C-alpha positions in Angstrom: 21.7 -0.1 18.9 21.7 -1.0 15.2 21.2 1.9 12.8 18.2 2.1 10.5 20.5 1.4 7.6 21.9 -1.8 9.2 18.4 -3.0 10.1 17.4 -2.5 6.4 20.5 -4.3 5.3 19.7 -7.3 7.5 16.1 -7.5 6.1 17.0 -7.3 2.4 17.6 -10.7 0.8 18.8 -9.7 -2.6 19.1 -12.8 -4.8 16.9 -14.8 -2.5 13.3 -14.0 -3.7 10.3 -15.8 -2.3 7.1 -16.5 -4.2 3.4 -17.1 -3.6 1.2 -19.1 -6.0 -2.4 -18.3 -5.2 -4.9 -20.8 -6.7 -8.2 -18.8 -6.3 -11.7 -19.4 -7.5 -11.3 -16.8 -10.3 -7.6 -16.4 -10.9 -4.4 -18.3 -10.5 -1.6 -15.9 -9.7 2.2 -15.9 -9.2 3.8 -13.1 -7.2 7.5 -13.2 -6.6 9.0 -10.9 -3.9 12.5 -9.6 -3.4 12.7 -11.3 -0.1 10.9 -12.1 3.1 10.7 -8.7 4.8 8.4 -6.4 6.7 8.1 -4.2 3.6 7.8 -6.8 0.8 8.6 -5.6 -2.8 7.1 -7.6 -5.7 9.6 -8.3 -8.5 7.2 -10.3 -10.7 3.5 -10.6 -10.9 1.4 -12.7 -13.3 -2.1 -14.0 -13.2 -4.3 -16.2 -15.4 -8.1 -15.9 -15.1 -9.0 -19.5 -15.1 -12.5 -19.4 -13.4 -12.0 -22.6 -11.4 -15.0 -21.8 -9.2 -17.4 -20.7 -12.0 -19.9 -23.6 -11.6 -18.9 -25.1 -8.3 -21.9 -23.7 -6.4 -24.4 -25.5 -8.7 -22.5 -28.5 -10.0 -20.2 -29.2 -7.0 -17.3 -29.7 -9.4 -14.4 -27.7 -10.9 -14.9 -27.1 -14.6 -12.6 -29.3 -16.7 -11.6 -26.5 -19.0 -10.8 -24.3 -16.1 -8.7 -27.1 -14.5 -6.7 -27.5 -17.7 -6.0 -23.7 -17.9 -5.0 -23.7 -14.2 -2.6 -26.7 -14.6 -1.0 -25.1 -17.6 -0.5 -21.8 -15.7 1.0 -23.7 -12.7 3.5 -25.5 -15.0 4.5 -22.1 -16.4 4.8 -20.7 -12.9 7.2 -23.5 -12.0 9.5 -22.6 -14.8 9.4 -18.9 -13.9 10.2 -19.6 -10.3 13.2 -21.8 -11.4 14.3 -19.0 -13.7 14.2 -16.4 -10.9 15.9 -18.8 -8.5 13.2 -18.4 -5.9 14.3 -19.7 -2.6 10.9 -20.6 -1.2 7.6 -21.1 -2.9 4.3 -21.1 -1.0 1.3 -22.5 -2.9 -2.2 -21.8 -1.6 -5.6 -23.0 -2.7 -8.9 -21.5 -1.5 -12.6 -21.8 -1.9 -13.1 -23.5 -5.2 -10.5 -26.3 -4.5 -11.8 -27.0 -1.0 -15.5 -27.0 -2.0 -15.5 -29.1 -5.1 -15.9 -32.8 -5.1 -13.0 -33.1 -7.6 -11.0 -30.7 -5.5 -8.6 -33.4 -4.1 -7.8 -34.7 -7.5 -7.1 -31.2 -8.8 -4.9 -30.4 -5.8 -2.9 -33.6 -6.5 -2.5 -32.7 -10.2 -1.7 -29.1 -9.3 1.1 -30.2 -6.9 2.7 -32.2 -9.7 2.3 -29.3 -12.2 3.9 -26.6 -9.9 6.4 -28.9 -8.1 5.5 -27.8 -4.6 3.1 -29.0 -1.9 -0.2 -27.0 -1.8 -1.8 -25.6 1.4 -5.5 -25.9 1.1 -6.8 -23.1 3.3 -9.9 -23.6 5.4 -12.4 -20.7 5.3 -11.3 -19.6 8.8 -7.6 -19.8 7.9 -8.2 -17.8 4.6 -10.0 -15.1 6.7 -7.1 -15.0 9.2 -4.3 -14.6 6.7 -6.3 -12.1 4.6 -6.7 -10.0 7.7 -3.0 -10.3 8.4 -2.5 -8.9 4.9 -4.4 -5.8 6.0 -2.3 -5.7 9.2 0.8 -5.8 7.0 -0.5 -3.2 4.6 -2.0 -0.5 6.8 -0.7 1.7 9.7 -2.7 0.8 12.8 -5.7 -0.6 11.0 -9.1 -0.5 12.9 -12.1 -2.0 11.3 -13.3 -5.0 9.3 -11.3 -6.7 6.6 -13.4 -8.2 3.8 -11.8 -10.4 1.2 -14.1 -11.1 -1.8 -12.8 -13.7 -4.2 -14.5 -15.7 -6.9 -16.0 -18.3 -4.5 -16.2 -16.8 -1.1 -16.3 -13.7 1.1 -14.2 -13.6 4.3 -14.9 -11.1 7.1 -12.7 -10.6 10.1 -12.2 -7.8 12.6 -8.8 -6.1 12.8 -7.5 -3.6 15.3 -3.8 -2.8 15.3 -1.9 -6.2 15.2 -4.9 -8.1 16.6 -7.0 -10.2 14.3 -10.4 -11.5 15.4 -12.2 -14.7 14.6 -13.2 -14.7 10.9 -16.2 -16.0 9.0 -16.4 -17.2 5.5 -19.6 -17.1 3.3 -20.2 -18.3 -0.3 -20.6 -14.8 -1.6 -17.7 -14.7 -4.1 -18.5 -13.2 -7.5 -18.5 -16.4 -9.5 -20.5 -18.2 -6.8 -23.1 -15.4 -6.8 -23.3 -15.4 -10.6 -23.8 -19.2 -10.5 -26.5 -19.5 -7.8 -28.4 -16.5 -9.0 -28.5 -17.7 -12.5 -27.1 -14.3 -13.6 -30.0 -12.3 -11.9 -28.6 -9.3 -10.1 -31.9 -8.9 -8.1 -31.7 -12.5 -6.9 -28.0 -12.1 -6.1 -28.9 -9.0 -4.0 -31.4 -11.0 -2.0 -28.9 -13.8 -1.4 -26.2 -11.4 -0.2 -28.6 -9.4 2.0 -29.9 -12.6 3.7 -26.4 -14.0 4.2 -25.0 -10.8 5.7 -28.0 -10.2 8.0 -27.2 -13.6 9.5 -23.7 -12.3 10.5 -24.6 -9.3 12.7 -21.7 -10.0 15.1 -19.3 -8.9 12.4 -21.1 -5.9 10.8 -22.5 -4.4 14.0 -19.0 -3.5 15.1 -18.1 -1.9 11.8 -20.1 1.3 12.4 -17.9 4.4 12.4 -14.8 2.3 11.6 -13.0 1.4 8.3 -14.0 -1.4 6.0 -10.8 -2.8 4.3 -11.8 -4.1 0.8 -9.6 -6.9 -0.4 -9.8 -8.7 -3.7 -9.5 -8.1 -7.4 -13.1 -7.3 -8.1 -13.2 -4.5 -5.5 -9.9 -3.2 -6.8 -11.4 -3.1 -10.2 -14.4 -1.2 -8.9 -12.0 1.3 -7.2 -10.2 1.8 -10.4 -13.4 2.7 -12.2 -14.4 5.0 -9.3 -11.1 6.8 -9.6 -11.8 7.3 -13.3 -15.3 8.5 -12.7 -14.1 11.1 -10.2 -11.0 12.1 -12.2 -8.8 11.1 -9.2 -5.1 12.3 -9.6 -3.3 9.3 -8.2 -3.7 5.9 -9.9 -2.7 3.8 -6.9 -5.1 1.3 -5.4 -3.6 0.6 -2.0 -4.9 3.0 0.5 -7.5 4.6 -1.8 -10.4 5.8 0.4 -14.0 5.9 -0.7 -16.6 7.9 1.2 -19.5 5.5 1.7 -22.1 8.0 0.7 -20.4 8.7 -2.6 -19.6 5.0 -2.9 -23.2 3.9 -2.7 -24.3 6.1 -5.6 -21.4 4.7 -7.7 -22.1 1.1 -6.7 -25.7 1.4 -7.8 -24.6 2.9 -11.1 -22.4 -0.1 -11.7 -25.3 -2.5 -10.8 -27.7 -0.7 -13.1 -25.5 0.3 -16.0 -23.9 -1.6 -18.9 -20.3 -2.1 -17.9 -19.3 -1.2 -21.4 -20.4 2.4 -20.8 -18.3 3.0 -17.7 -15.3 5.3 -18.0 -11.9 3.5 -18.2 -13.6 0.1 -18.5 -10.9 -0.9 -21.0 -8.5 -1.2 -18.0 -10.5 -4.0 -16.6 -10.0 -7.5 -18.2 -13.0 -8.8 -20.1 -13.1 -11.9 -17.9 -13.6 -9.8 -14.8 -16.2 -7.3 -16.1 -19.2 -9.6 -15.6 -18.3 -9.9 -11.9 -18.2 -6.1 -11.2 -21.9 -5.9 -10.5 -21.8 -8.7 -8.0 -18.9 -7.1 -6.2 -20.9 -3.8 -6.2 -23.9 -5.6 -4.6 -21.8 -7.2 -1.8 -20.0 -3.9 -1.0 -23.3 -1.9 -1.1 -24.9 -4.3 1.4 -21.9 -4.2 3.7 -22.0 -0.4 3.7 -25.8 -0.4 4.2 -25.7 -2.9 7.1 -22.4 -2.0 8.7 -22.2 1.8 8.3 -18.4 2.2 8.0 -16.9 5.7 8.0 -14.8 4.9 5.0 -13.9 2.1 2.6 -10.2 1.5 2.2 -9.0 -0.4 -0.8 -6.3 -2.9 0.1 -3.8 -4.3 -2.4 -2.6 -6.5 0.4 -4.4 -9.7 1.2 -3.9 -13.5 1.5 -0.5 -13.6 -0.2 1.0 -10.8 1.9 -0.7 -12.2 5.0 1.0 -15.5 4.5 4.4 -13.8 4.2 3.7 -11.6 7.2 2.8 -14.6 9.3 6.2 -16.1 8.6 8.1 -13.1 10.0 9.4 -13.2 13.6 7.5 -11.1 16.1 10.0 -8.3 16.2 9.9 -7.9 12.4 6.1 -7.9 12.5 6.2 -4.9 14.9 8.3 -2.7 12.5 6.6 0.1 10.7 6.1 -0.9 7.1 6.5 2.6 5.7 9.7 3.3 7.6 11.0 -0.2 6.7 10.5 0.5 3.0 11.9 4.0 3.3 15.0 2.6 5.0 15.5 0.1 2.3 15.3 2.8 -0.4 17.6 5.0 1.6 20.1 2.2 1.7 19.8 1.3 -2.0 19.5 4.7 -3.6 21.0 7.5 -1.4 24.6 8.7 -1.4 25.0 8.1 2.3 22.3 6.1 4.2 23.5 7.4 7.5 23.0 10.9 6.4 19.2 10.2 6.0 19.1 9.1 9.6 20.9 12.2 10.7 18.5 14.3 8.7 15.6 12.8 10.7 17.2 13.9 14.0 18.4 17.3 12.7 14.9 18.2 11.5 13.3 16.9 14.6 15.5 19.1 16.8 14.5 22.2 14.8 10.8 21.3 15.0 11.0 20.9 18.8 12.8 24.2 19.2 10.2 25.9 17.0 7.3 24.4 19.0 5.5 22.9 16.1 3.0 20.3 17.3 3.9 16.9 15.7 1.7 13.8 16.2 3.0 10.3 16.0 1.6 10.1 12.5 3.3 13.4 11.6 6.6 12.1 13.0 6.6 8.9 11.0 5.8 10.7 7.8 8.6 13.3 8.4 11.1 10.5 9.1 10.1 8.6 6.0 10.5 11.8 3.9 14.0 12.3 5.4 15.0 8.8 4.5 13.7 9.3 0.9 15.2 12.7 0.5 18.2 11.7 -1.6 16.7 8.9 -3.8 16.7 11.0 -6.9 20.3 12.2 -6.9 21.3 10.1 -9.9 18.8 11.9 -12.2 19.7 14.9 -14.3 19.4 18.0 -12.0 16.5 19.4 -14.0 14.4 16.3 -13.4 15.3 15.3 -9.8 12.2 16.9 -8.4 9.9 15.3 -10.9 11.5 11.9 -10.8 11.5 11.8 -7.0 7.9 12.8 -6.9 6.9 10.0 -9.3 9.0 7.4 -7.5 7.3 8.3 -4.2 3.8 9.0 -5.4 3.6 5.8 -7.3 5.8 3.6 -5.2 4.8 0.2 -3.7 4.5 1.5 -0.1 2.5 0.0 2.7 1.3 1.8 5.8 0.6 4.9 3.8 -2.6 6.6 2.8 -2.9 8.9 -0.3 -2.6 12.3 1.5 0.5 10.9 3.1 1.9 9.8 -0.3 1.3 13.4 -1.5 3.1 14.9 1.5 6.2 12.7 1.0 6.3 13.3 -2.7 5.8 17.1 -2.3 8.5 17.3 0.4 11.1 15.9 -1.9 9.8 17.7 -5.0 10.1 21.1 -3.2 13.5 20.1 -1.8 14.8 20.0 -5.4 12.6 22.6 -7.2 12.1 25.3 -4.6 9.2 26.1 -2.3 6.7 27.7 -4.6 3.4 25.6 -4.6 2.8 26.7 -8.2 5.6 24.5 -9.5 3.5 21.4 -8.9 0.1 20.2 -10.1 -2.9 21.6 -8.2 -4.3 18.1 -8.2 -1.4 16.6 -6.1 -1.6 19.7 -3.8 -5.3 19.1 -3.3 -4.7 15.5 -2.5 -2.2 16.5 0.2 -4.5 19.1 1.7 -3.5 22.5 3.1 -2.0 21.1 6.3 0.3 18.6 4.7 1.1 21.0 1.9 2.5 23.6 4.4 4.4 20.9 6.3 5.9 19.6 3.1 7.1 23.1 2.3 8.6 23.6 5.7 10.4 20.2 5.6 11.7 21.0 2.1 13.0 24.4 3.3 14.9 22.6 6.1 16.3 20.1 3.6 17.4 22.9 1.3 19.6 24.2 4.1 20.8 20.8 5.2 22.2 19.6 1.8 24.4 22.6 0.9 26.0 22.2 4.4 26.4 18.4 4.4 26.5 17.5 0.7 24.7 14.3 1.8 27.7 13.1 3.9 27.3 11.6 7.3 28.7 13.2 10.4 28.2 16.8 9.2 24.7 17.8 10.3 25.3 17.0 14.0 28.0 19.7 13.9 25.6 22.3 12.3 22.4 22.6 14.4 19.5 24.6 13.2 17.3 26.1 16.0 14.4 28.6 16.5 15.5 31.2 19.0 13.0 33.9 19.9 12.2 35.7 16.6 15.2 34.2 14.9 16.0 31.0 13.0 19.6 30.3 13.7 22.1 28.0 11.8 25.3 27.4 13.8 28.4 26.5 11.9 31.8 25.5 13.5 34.7 27.6 12.6 36.1 25.1 10.1 32.9 25.3 8.1 32.5 29.1 8.1 33.3 29.3 4.4 30.1 27.4 3.7 28.2 30.6 4.6 28.0 31.9 1.1 25.1 33.6 -0.8 23.5 30.3 -1.7 23.2 29.2 1.9 22.1 32.7 3.0 19.4 32.6 0.3 18.1 29.2 1.6 18.1 30.6 5.2 16.2 33.7 4.0 13.6 31.5 2.3 13.0 29.6 5.6 12.8 32.8 7.5 10.2 34.1 5.1 8.2 30.9 5.4 8.2 31.2 9.2 8.1 34.9 9.6 11.4 34.9 11.4 14.8 36.5 11.0 17.5 34.2 9.5 20.9 34.2 11.2 24.0 32.2 10.5 26.4 32.0 13.5 30.0 30.9 13.4 31.1 29.1 16.5 34.5 29.3 18.1 
């Protein structure tokens, strides 16, 4: 069987980036990724807010100024892709280009500008690949994916890897602004009427998760984080309680956007669309009754790439795939990270600590990430590791899980005292994950003085719970490792568990 490190090495395509150019109703965006993989890593991201769909709903045509801006952006993106030596470029066009009477002429000009053929997605196909983006970005998703762009809203049911039949509606921000004549009250009536005609989608949302995809909803989430003084400025996986969310959405609809906290972080071109995004999300919450709203940074672009993976690659856990890649790229010995997974699991089983499948994958990810900060100055390894993990581009990971991973590696370097880290990151993890992070860190703080991050050592030095004792066994040739430092680490673990620490020399 291939090791995790070898699988990661096979997935990485260093020097062979792929790119998506997404021609949307509001923005034209280029995202280049390190390679086609289960855990895609963006290496370049640029967007131009062109507003192609600004007047399509009322005039039926793409605005000429918007077309000119889009073509200039596409020509620039062509040069950027050539500069990055992108191996494959996928160019997509969505609602504005497919709905406008001058859409075919624009697509022809756009193909010439970017130098690649353009896939004009139908509404159903746009819904499907957007939902695949949610499948790619979340661990076992279960709910309704909603992608709100400038021209349209796509809704599609997702459960695990299964994507249902989607629906598309002309409820994008620009389209609503256009047909409502700028009246939010009229826009609300339009949205409510359209959604009430799609009960087969919303009636199955009750008690499940609504996955919000699209730049307008991400902008709203950023403002919600600012309003609640949220400690982690990461969009993907950010959860909003619908009850709290409704109050905030109504505030956005009723208030002048200029008065919202952190509004400066939102581009001026997007600010007028915030109220329309709030209206659509409010109606989805009101009619669908989801248990939570999850913000997704993954959508059509990531769904297109996910769709091109082979079935086996699609089945891989995105979090463990990313952790494996980082273990390969940044640790001293990738195989040691894999051995640490098994070494800690053996102890947890002997101790009898219940571990769910979700717990297991987080612990394994933490073990694979445990050594990524070793190149930093010793005084800053904990802090740098925490920042790399807490703010990393991980998929398949919610925010409490991020906090657990970051705290585990922070405590590994800095010691087990909770007071050494911000109370805000501790509160994000919650008491259960906080204690599990301290336990895993205590195990790591024993493993590394024994193995010095070299493979083949940990299997010779098992750690087990035995009655009221926690026992580390060292072979005779390693007995000189049992110094005061290692004894102190064992004592700290024993104190954490209320057990007697013992180091046994075998043979």
